[in-house]
ROVEX-780133 format. One record per residue (C-alpha): x, y, z; residue in three letters. Coordinates in nm, 4 decimals. Layout:
BEGIN
{site {X Y Z} ALA}
...
***
This chain:
BEGIN
{site {11.6085 19.6675 10.9797} UNK}
{site {11.7612 19.5005 10.6808} UNK}
{site {12.0659 19.3926 10.8191} UNK}
{site {11.9282 19.2367 11.1909} UNK}
{site {11.6202 19.0214 11.3050} UNK}
{site {11.5488 18.9277 11.6615} UNK}
{site {11.5903 18.5434 11.6667} UNK}
{site {11.4220 18.4112 12.0135} UNK}
{site {11.7172 18.3232 12.2612} UNK}
{site {11.6005 17.9641 12.2804} UNK}
{site {11.6979 17.8719 11.9129} UNK}
{site {12.0361 18.0070 11.9555} UNK}
{site {12.3219 17.8670 11.9162} UNK}
{site {12.3219 17.8162 11.5440} UNK}
{site {12.5998 17.5503 11.4060} UNK}
{site {12.6755 17.5117 11.0343} UNK}
{site {12.4340 17.3693 10.8288} UNK}
{site {12.5092 17.0075 10.6898} UNK}
{site {12.3596 16.9874 10.3340} UNK}
{site {12.3200 16.5806 10.2966} UNK}
{site {12.3150 16.4663 9.9187} UNK}
{site {11.9144 16.3776 9.9245} UNK}
{site {11.6718 16.5150 10.0913} UNK}
{site {11.5904 16.3018 10.3808} UNK}
{site {11.3491 16.4898 10.5725} UNK}
{site {11.1108 16.8005 10.5605} UNK}
{site {10.9584 17.0124 10.8027} UNK}
{site {10.6182 17.1534 10.7506} UNK}
{site {10.5485 17.4561 11.0096} UNK}
{site {10.3018 17.7379 10.9457} UNK}
{site {10.3508 17.9103 11.2957} UNK}
{site {10.1356 17.9643 11.5740} UNK}
{site {9.7830 17.8599 11.3919} UNK}
{site {9.7017 17.6863 11.0739} UNK}
{site {9.3979 17.9327 10.9824} UNK}
{site {9.4179 17.7771 10.6401} UNK}
{site {9.4183 17.4272 10.7355} UNK}
{site {9.6554 17.3372 10.4876} UNK}
{site {9.9521 17.1606 10.6619} UNK}
{site {9.7420 16.8411 10.6548} UNK}
{site {9.6843 16.8541 10.2858} UNK}
{site {10.0304 16.9389 10.2108} UNK}
{site {10.1322 16.6643 10.4250} UNK}
{site {9.9245 16.4228 10.2153} UNK}
{site {10.0407 16.5540 9.8875} UNK}
{site {10.3980 16.4883 10.0197} UNK}
{site {10.3274 16.1338 10.1375} UNK}
{site {10.1819 16.0501 9.7737} UNK}
{site {10.4580 16.1734 9.5708} UNK}
{site {10.7512 16.1491 9.8311} UNK}
{site {10.6944 15.8417 10.0667} UNK}
{site {11.0502 15.7851 10.1517} UNK}
{site {11.1130 16.1521 10.2892} UNK}
{site {11.0319 16.1782 10.6663} UNK}
{site {10.8334 16.4413 10.7708} UNK}
{site {10.8089 16.6581 11.0774} UNK}
{site {10.4659 16.8101 11.1082} UNK}
{site {10.4587 17.1131 11.3474} UNK}
{site {10.1488 17.2437 11.4922} UNK}
{site {10.1666 17.5319 11.6590} UNK}
{site {9.9443 17.6386 12.0098} UNK}
{site {9.6544 17.8069 11.7731} UNK}
{site {9.5582 17.4545 11.6176} UNK}
{site {9.3164 17.2647 11.8368} UNK}
{site {9.3906 16.9238 11.9757} UNK}
{site {9.1013 16.7523 11.7985} UNK}
{site {9.2644 16.8845 11.4537} UNK}
{site {9.6072 16.7174 11.5778} UNK}
{site {9.4586 16.4049 11.7131} UNK}
{site {9.2467 16.3523 11.3948} UNK}
{site {9.5561 16.3751 11.1462} UNK}
{site {9.7556 16.1498 11.3623} UNK}
{site {9.5049 15.8846 11.2872} UNK}
{site {9.5511 15.9440 10.8715} UNK}
{site {9.9286 16.0410 10.8825} UNK}
{site {10.1710 15.8413 10.7105} UNK}
{site {10.4442 15.5935 10.8874} UNK}
{site {10.7247 15.8805 10.7681} UNK}
{site {10.5173 16.1521 10.9513} UNK}
{site {10.6232 16.2868 11.2937} UNK}
{site {10.3652 16.5223 11.4409} UNK}
{site {10.4742 16.7666 11.6990} UNK}
{site {10.2657 16.9857 11.8917} UNK}
{site {10.2860 17.2788 12.1211} UNK}
{site {10.6667 17.2393 12.0424} UNK}
{site {10.9287 17.3930 12.2778} UNK}
{site {11.1959 17.6255 12.1197} UNK}
{site {11.4757 17.3629 12.1849} UNK}
{site {11.2772 17.1003 11.9883} UNK}
{site {11.1884 17.3174 11.7208} UNK}
{site {11.5519 17.4121 11.6936} UNK}
{site {11.6250 17.0590 11.6858} UNK}
{site {11.3608 16.9731 11.4241} UNK}
{site {11.5310 17.2532 11.2019} UNK}
{site {11.8284 17.1602 11.1782} UNK}
{site {11.7490 16.8043 11.1162} UNK}
{site {11.5430 16.9488 10.8196} UNK}
{site {11.6621 16.9694 10.4322} UNK}
{site {11.3809 17.1467 10.3235} UNK}
{site {11.0579 17.3644 10.4699} UNK}
{site {10.7472 17.4220 10.3884} UNK}
{site {10.6428 17.7201 10.5482} UNK}
{site {10.4373 18.0285 10.6106} UNK}
{site {10.5763 18.3892 10.5430} UNK}
{site {10.5734 18.4899 10.9583} UNK}
{site {10.8540 18.4853 11.2036} UNK}
{site {10.9488 18.1240 11.1070} UNK}
{site {11.0777 18.2526 10.7517} UNK}
{site {11.3535 18.4257 11.0124} UNK}
{site {11.4304 18.1381 11.1910} UNK}
{site {11.4464 17.9209 10.9317} UNK}
{site {11.6847 18.1192 10.7363} UNK}
{site {11.8958 18.1743 11.0483} UNK}
{site {11.9450 17.7774 11.0302} UNK}
{site {12.0019 17.7439 10.6607} UNK}
{site {11.6943 17.5553 10.5726} UNK}
{site {11.6109 17.6038 10.1915} UNK}
{site {11.2166 17.7037 10.2336} UNK}
{site {10.9421 17.6761 9.9954} UNK}
{site {10.7230 17.9806 10.1351} UNK}
{site {10.3080 17.9846 10.1110} UNK}
{site {10.1476 18.2881 10.2283} UNK}
{site {9.8699 18.2151 10.4193} UNK}
{site {9.7919 18.5834 10.5329} UNK}
{site {9.8097 18.9309 10.4014} UNK}
{site {10.0295 19.0603 10.6876} UNK}
{site {10.3051 18.8379 10.5352} UNK}
{site {10.3305 18.9756 10.1961} UNK}
{site {10.6290 19.2284 10.3031} UNK}
{site {10.7944 19.0007 10.4520} UNK}
{site {10.7935 18.7206 10.1770} UNK}
{site {10.8746 18.9902 9.8891} UNK}
{site {11.2078 19.0649 10.0863} UNK}
{site {11.2883 18.7238 10.1092} UNK}
{site {11.2078 18.6323 9.7856} UNK}
{site {11.3795 18.9240 9.6200} UNK}
{site {11.7096 18.8088 9.7905} UNK}
{site {11.6285 18.4597 9.6532} UNK}
{site {11.6487 18.3506 10.0119} UNK}
{site {11.2979 18.1576 9.9809} UNK}
{site {11.0932 17.9840 9.6966} UNK}
{site {10.7623 18.1613 9.6906} UNK}
{site {10.4855 17.9455 9.6075} UNK}
{site {10.1710 18.1852 9.6106} UNK}
{site {9.8960 18.2564 9.8200} UNK}
{site {9.7229 17.9378 10.0086} UNK}
{site {9.4342 17.9802 9.8651} UNK}
{site {9.5095 17.9406 9.4945} UNK}
{site {9.3986 17.6196 9.3231} UNK}
{site {9.7882 17.5749 9.1881} UNK}
{site {9.9422 17.5603 9.5111} UNK}
{site {10.0050 17.2060 9.5647} UNK}
{site {10.1587 17.1399 9.1889} UNK}
{site {10.3941 17.4512 9.2582} UNK}
{site {10.5018 17.2516 9.5847} UNK}
{site {10.5873 16.9152 9.3941} UNK}
{site {10.7555 17.1255 9.1012} UNK}
{site {10.9805 17.3415 9.3503} UNK}
{site {11.0461 16.9921 9.5669} UNK}
{site {11.1481 16.8057 9.2804} UNK}
{site {11.3968 17.1401 9.1589} UNK}
{site {11.5243 17.1082 9.5325} UNK}
{site {11.6034 16.7462 9.5095} UNK}
{site {11.9399 16.8179 9.3876} UNK}
{site {12.1871 16.9001 9.6662} UNK}
{site {12.3361 17.1873 9.4233} UNK}
{site {11.9830 17.3616 9.4069} UNK}
{site {11.9759 17.3538 9.7785} UNK}
***
């Protein structure tokens, strides 16, 4: 229902979120698979505009190893890659992150649980309902569908707004 959501037990317990003055790290996470293959493009965009911000790039089990290996060779200095992470490692990454860029699936609930401000990108049709609900409650910043041409400029515009602590 609207009042409750199932969170994986491995992600518990939750502790109070510390909000830093500046964004130090961003987590990029698009669930089990990155069907649209936007994770890499978003990471490169962030590297170009925010080279001092650390990135935690999380690839789920649905992403093939060749894609991850190829990205490892091109990643920036401040980019850390995680592949098929355990729930306890995911909890640590979410707690360390000042901002998230995510798809609109179950991960939205988990990021919300940890109090991580989230820029959300719709990567498939079945995410629409959840995204609308989160957006209506002003719990996420909805950037649009992943196939839209302005998605990368929306990432930069919204990240700029969230650089200020009071907005986060």
